[in-house]
C-alpha positions in Angstrom: -6.5 -33.5 22.8 -3.2 -35.3 22.2 -1.2 -37.6 20.0 1.5 -39.8 21.3 4.2 -40.9 18.8 6.2 -44.1 18.8 9.3 -44.4 16.7 9.6 -47.5 14.5 12.4 -47.5 11.8 12.2 -43.7 11.6 8.4 -43.6 11.1 6.2 -41.8 13.6 3.3 -44.1 14.5 0.1 -43.4 16.3 -0.4 -45.2 19.5 -3.9 -46.7 20.1 -5.2 -43.9 22.3 -4.2 -41.2 19.8 -5.6 -43.2 16.9 -8.9 -43.4 18.7 -8.9 -39.7 19.2 -8.3 -39.1 15.5 -11.0 -41.5 14.4 -13.4 -39.9 16.7 -12.8 -36.5 15.2 -13.5 -37.6 11.7 -16.3 -40.2 12.0 -18.5 -37.7 10.1 -16.6 -38.1 6.8 -17.8 -41.5 5.6 -20.5 -43.0 3.5 -23.5 -44.2 5.5 -24.5 -47.6 4.3 -21.2 -48.4 2.6 -20.5 -52.0 3.3 -16.7 -51.8 3.2 -16.6 -48.8 5.4 -18.9 -50.5 7.9 -16.5 -53.4 8.0 -13.6 -51.0 8.6 -15.6 -49.4 11.4 -16.2 -52.8 13.0 -12.4 -53.5 12.9 -11.7 -50.1 14.5 -14.3 -50.8 17.2 -12.6 -54.1 18.1 -9.3 -52.2 18.6 -11.1 -49.7 20.8 -12.5 -52.1 23.4 -10.3 -50.6 26.1 -11.3 -47.0 25.4 -14.3 -45.3 26.9 -17.3 -45.3 24.5 -17.9 -41.6 25.4 -14.3 -40.7 24.5 -14.4 -42.8 21.4 -17.5 -41.1 20.1 -16.4 -37.6 21.1 -13.6 -36.8 18.7 -14.8 -38.4 15.4 -17.2 -35.5 15.0 -15.1 -32.6 13.7 -15.3 -33.4 10.0 -17.9 -31.5 8.0 -18.2 -33.7 5.0 -20.6 -36.5 5.6 -22.0 -38.8 2.9 -25.6 -39.6 3.6 -26.5 -41.9 0.7 -26.2 -42.4 -3.0 -29.8 -42.1 -4.2 -30.3 -40.8 -7.8 -34.0 -40.7 -8.1 -34.5 -37.0 -7.5 -31.6 -35.8 -9.6 -34.0 -35.3 -12.5 -35.4 -32.3 -10.7 -32.4 -30.3 -11.8 -33.2 -28.0 -14.6 -32.2 -24.4 -15.5 -31.8 -22.3 -12.4 -31.4 -25.3 -10.2 -34.6 -27.2 -10.6 -38.4 -27.1 -10.2 -38.1 -27.1 -6.4 -36.8 -23.5 -6.4 -38.9 -20.4 -6.8 -37.6 -17.0 -7.7 -35.7 -15.0 -5.1 -37.5 -11.8 -4.0 -34.9 -9.3 -2.9 -35.7 -6.5 -0.4 -35.4 -2.9 -1.4 -33.0 -1.4 1.1 -30.6 1.5 1.4 -27.6 -0.4 2.9 -24.2 0.3 1.5 -21.1 -1.9 1.4 -17.8 -0.7 2.8 -14.2 -1.8 2.3 -14.6 -4.9 4.6 -18.3 -5.7 4.7 -20.9 -6.2 1.9 -24.5 -5.2 2.3 -26.8 -8.2 1.9 -30.3 -6.8 1.3 -32.2 -9.9 2.4 -35.5 -11.1 1.1 -37.4 -14.3 0.4 -35.6 -17.3 -1.2 -35.8 -21.1 -1.6 -33.3 -22.6 0.8 -31.7 -26.0 0.5 -30.5 -28.3 -2.3 -31.7 -31.3 -4.2 -29.8 -34.5 -5.0 -26.9 -33.8 -7.4 -25.8 -37.4 -7.9 -25.8 -38.2 -11.6 -25.0 -34.5 -12.5 -21.7 -33.5 -14.1 -19.3 -32.8 -11.2 -22.2 -33.7 -8.8 -20.3 -36.3 -6.8 -21.7 -39.3 -4.9 -23.7 -37.6 -2.1 -27.5 -37.3 -2.1 -27.3 -34.7 0.6 -30.6 -35.7 2.2 -30.1 -33.2 5.1 -30.5 -30.3 2.6 -34.1 -31.2 1.8 -36.9 -30.4 1.5 -36.3 -27.1 -0.2 -38.3 -24.5 1.6 -39.1 -20.8 1.5 -37.3 -18.5 3.9 -37.2 -14.7 4.6 -34.2 -13.0 6.1 -33.7 -9.3 7.0 -30.9 -7.3 5.5 -27.5 -7.5 7.1 -23.8 -6.8 6.6 -21.4 -9.7 5.9 -17.6 -9.8 5.9 -16.4 -9.9 2.3 -13.8 -12.5 3.2 -13.2 -15.2 5.8 -11.5 -13.8 8.9 -7.8 -13.8 8.1 -4.8 -14.7 10.2 -3.9 -11.0 10.5 -7.3 -10.1 11.8 -7.4 -12.9 14.3 -3.9 -12.0 15.5 -5.1 -8.5 16.4 -7.9 -10.0 18.4 -5.6 -12.3 20.3 -3.1 -9.5 20.9 -5.9 -7.2 22.3 -7.5 -9.8 24.5 -5.0 -12.5 25.3 -7.5 -15.1 24.1 -6.5 -18.7 24.0 -8.2 -21.0 21.5 -9.6 -24.4 22.3 -6.8 -26.1 20.3 -4.2 -24.4 22.5 -5.8 -25.7 25.7 -5.1 -29.0 27.3 -8.2 -31.1 27.1 -9.7 -32.6 30.3 -10.4 -36.1 31.3 -14.1 -35.1 31.5 -14.1 -34.4 27.8 -12.3 -37.7 27.0 -13.0 -40.2 29.7 -10.8 -43.3 29.3 -8.0 -41.6 27.5 -4.7 -41.9 29.4 -3.6 -38.6 31.1 -0.3 -38.5 29.1 -2.3 -38.4 25.9 -4.2 -35.3 27.0 -2.2 -32.4 25.5 -3.1 -29.5 23.4 -3.3 -30.0 19.6 -5.6 -30.5 16.7 -6.3 -32.4 13.5 -4.4 -31.9 10.3 -4.8 -33.0 6.7 -1.7 -34.7 5.4 -1.9 -36.3 1.9 -0.6 -39.9 1.8 2.2 -40.8 -0.6 0.0 -43.0 -2.7 -3.6 -43.8 -3.5 -5.5 -45.2 -0.5 -8.9 -46.6 0.1 -11.4 -43.8 0.8 -13.0 -45.7 3.7 -10.0 -45.1 6.0 -9.7 -41.5 7.0 -6.6 -42.1 9.1 -4.7 -42.4 5.8 -4.9 -38.6 5.4 -6.0 -37.1 8.7 -3.7 -37.1 11.8 -3.9 -35.6 15.2 -0.9 -33.2 15.7 0.4 -32.2 19.0 0.9 -28.4 19.0 -1.3 -27.8 16.0 -3.3 -24.5 16.5 -4.2 -21.3 14.6 -0.6 -20.1 14.7 0.7 -23.5 13.6 -2.1 -24.8 11.4 -0.1 -27.8 10.1 1.6 -28.6 13.4 4.6 -27.3 15.4 6.8 -27.0 12.3 4.4 -24.7 10.5 3.8 -20.9 10.9 1.9 -18.0 9.4 4.9 -16.4 7.6 3.6 -14.7 4.4 0.1 -16.1 5.2 -1.4 -13.1 6.9 -4.1 -12.9 4.3 -5.1 -16.6 4.5 -8.2 -17.6 6.4 -7.6 -18.3 10.1 -8.2 -22.1 10.7 -7.8 -24.5 13.6 -10.5 -22.4 15.3 -13.4 -24.1 17.1 -17.0 -22.7 17.0 -16.6 -21.0 20.4 -13.3 -19.3 19.2 -15.2 -17.9 16.2 -18.0 -16.6 18.5 -15.4 -14.9 20.8 -13.8 -13.1 17.9 -17.2 -12.0 16.6 -18.2 -10.5 19.9 -14.9 -8.7 20.2 -15.4 -7.2 16.8 -19.0 -6.1 17.4 -20.4 -8.7 15.1 -21.8 -12.3 15.3 -21.8 -15.5 13.3 -24.3 -15.7 10.5 -27.3 -18.0 10.7 -27.4 -20.8 8.2 -30.2 -19.0 6.4 -28.3 -15.7 6.2 -25.2 -17.5 5.0 -27.1 -19.3 2.2 -29.0 -16.2 1.1 -25.7 -14.3 0.9 -23.9 -17.1 -1.0 -26.7 -17.3 -3.6 -26.2 -13.6 -4.5 -29.9 -13.0 -5.3 -30.1 -16.0 -7.7 -32.4 -19.0 -7.2 -31.3 -22.6 -7.0 -28.0 -22.4 -8.8 -25.4 -25.0 -7.8 -22.6 -22.6 -7.1 -22.3 -19.0 -6.1 -21.4 -18.2 -9.7 -23.8 -20.4 -11.6 -24.5 -24.0 -12.6 -21.1 -24.9 -14.0 -18.1 -25.8 -11.8 -15.9 -23.8 -14.2 -16.7 -20.6 -16.0 -15.2 -20.7 -19.6 -12.5 -23.1 -18.4 -11.7 -21.0 -15.3 -11.7 -22.4 -11.8 -13.9 -20.2 -9.6 -12.9 -21.6 -6.2 -10.1 -23.4 -4.3 -11.1 -27.1 -4.3 -9.3 -30.4 -4.9 -8.3 -31.6 -8.3 -6.3 -34.7 -9.2 -6.4 -37.9 -7.2 -8.0 -37.6 -3.7 -6.5 -37.6 -1.2 -2.9 -38.3 -2.3 -2.4 -35.7 -5.0 -3.9 -32.3 -5.7 -2.6 -31.2 -9.0 -3.5 -27.6 -8.4 -5.4 -27.0 -11.6 -7.1 -24.1 -9.7 -3.7 -22.6 -8.7 -3.7 -23.8 -5.1 -2.7 -26.9 -3.1 -4.1 -26.7 0.3 -5.5 -23.5 1.9 -5.0 -20.3 -0.1 -5.3 -16.5 0.4 -8.6 -14.8 0.4 -9.8 -12.9 -2.6 -7.9 -15.0 -5.1 -11.1 -16.0 -7.0 -13.9 -13.8 -8.2 -16.5 -12.5 -5.8 -20.2 -13.4 -6.1 -23.0 -11.0 -7.0 -23.0 -9.5 -3.5 -19.2 -9.0 -3.5 -18.4 -12.0 -1.2 -15.3 -14.0 -1.8 -14.7 -17.7 -1.2 -18.3 -18.7 -0.5 -17.3 -22.0 -2.0 -14.1 -23.9 -1.2 -10.9 -22.8 0.6 -12.2 -23.1 4.2 -15.5 -24.3 5.8 -17.2 -21.6 7.7 -18.9 -21.9 11.1 -22.6 -20.8 11.4 -24.5 -19.9 14.5 -27.0 -22.7 14.2 -27.0 -26.1 15.9 -27.0 -28.9 13.3 -29.8 -31.4 13.0 -30.1 -33.7 9.9 -33.9 -33.5 10.1 -34.2 -29.8 10.7 -35.6 -28.9 7.2 -38.5 -31.3 7.8 -39.7 -29.0 10.5 -40.7 -26.3 8.0 -44.2 -25.8 6.8 -44.1 -26.1 2.9 -47.0 -23.7 2.5 -45.6 -20.8 4.5 -42.4 -18.6 4.6 -40.1 -19.0 7.6 -39.0 -15.6 8.9 -35.4 -15.2 10.1 -34.9 -18.9 11.2 -32.1 -19.3 13.8 -31.8 -23.1 13.7 -33.1 -25.9 16.0 -32.9 -25.7 19.8 -30.4 -28.6 19.9 -28.2 -30.8 17.8 -28.8 -34.2 16.4 -26.7 -36.2 14.0 -28.0 -39.7 13.7 -24.5 -41.0 12.9 -23.3 -39.5 16.2 -26.2 -38.7 18.4 -24.1 -37.9 21.4 -22.1 -35.1 19.8 -23.1 -31.5 19.9 -22.6 -30.1 16.4 -22.9 -26.7 14.7 -23.6 -26.0 11.1 -20.7 -25.4 8.7 -21.1 -24.0 5.2 -19.1 -23.5 2.0 -16.8 -26.5 1.7 -13.0 -26.4 1.6 -9.9 -26.9 -0.4 -10.5 -30.7 0.1 -13.9 -30.8 -1.7 -14.0 -32.9 -4.8 -16.5 -35.0 -6.7 -14.4 -38.0 -5.8 -15.3 -37.7 -2.2 -17.3 -34.6 -1.1 -19.0 -31.9 -3.1 -20.4 -29.8 -0.3 -19.1 -26.6 -1.8 -22.5 -26.5 -3.6 -24.5 -23.6 -2.2 -27.5 -25.5 -0.8 -25.5 -28.3 0.9 -24.7 -28.5 4.6 -21.8 -29.4 6.7 -21.4 -29.9 10.4 -18.8 -30.1 13.1 -18.5 -30.8 16.8 -18.5 -27.3 18.3 -15.3 -27.7 20.3 -13.2 -29.3 17.6 -10.9 -27.6 15.1 -9.1 -28.6 11.9 -6.9 -27.0 9.3 -9.8 -26.6 6.8 -12.4 -24.8 8.9 -12.6 -21.0 9.5 -15.4 -18.4 9.7 -16.7 -15.0 8.6 -18.9 -12.6 10.6 -22.1 -10.6 10.0 -23.5 -7.5 11.5 -27.1 -6.5 12.0 -28.4 -3.6 10.0 -29.9 -0.6 11.8 -33.5 -0.2 10.8 -34.3 3.2 9.3 -37.1 4.9 7.5 -35.2 4.5 4.3 -35.3 0.7 4.5 -38.3 -0.8 2.8 -39.2 -4.4 2.7 -40.7 -6.1 -0.3 -43.6 -8.4 0.5 -42.5 -12.0 0.0 -44.1 -13.8 -2.9 -46.9 -16.1 -1.7 -46.5 -19.8 -2.2 
């Protein structure tokens, strides 16, 4: 992927091909059914008439935050512990033990998903239809990294293997048919706050495709990882995360494992720490405060990506399960996946659908992302809530997506499973 810059009175401008690539990456982050946004999309489409439809639809897909509606009817379901749709979590009795790097997650039966938070304090504007219906799921016990994989850890992997990430590779004409060859250079997408308030229906105001942006240079060629060894590695595509996980003897978590771990044994709460965004006035995660997207006033102590372990861990000892960086999961993303579960039975260790389908971009292959990022805010996207879901095209990378790994538990005679509660 590539951006080509033209100079005009000292300002770097996107050429049409580069603008098309950028818009393709971030099509996901918009409000479906929003009239003004649809008009903007129409105008963009008119500018794109000379570009391949396949290429145009390819790169808009990286963004995780998608607004699927603004329906308030089911917000009333929210009550203490997250609402009537949630039943108590039944935790397995196991003998696993956490270590310095990985937390033991006992597994068990829990209610997975989320209900519409619109109308709630700090709930935002998204109905999050893809997170419903809430359904019962059982997962076996497993180990999970206490933090997102850091720059220091990923650097060891690259040094040992010589691995080259997707963002460091020159994209091919097959991936982006219709894009001029001179625009096909290595790079990735970077969040850059505008200098003033802008309409929220034009993502090109705060996202730009940067030539040379990659995990070593997350904000572009002029950036580096100096004094950021303990920050989450970002600008990694899904297959980069899988490669690291295999090298380390681990794997990516399933979406069900990720949510069970994030909930920390609790049922239906909005956040990994409870039902209030702040605890006694204290920010519990790295998110966006101020005026989105132009000014993050850093009430939580961070602007942009921050170090791991800065905020309190959840009940299982996991850090940053909300905010900071989105995290890749193993599963393919389908917006209708939760409708496939039988409401009267428990699903055992689900591994996601067989293929991907996002109705907004049916031609894109997307994987699930969880946890939200430093850009999450009730002004635009509140998918740092535990039950909410994100998604991203599996070969796309941005500076707000990372990952953490899990490891299977070895079954032993000392590990005993509690029978799940019947529905």
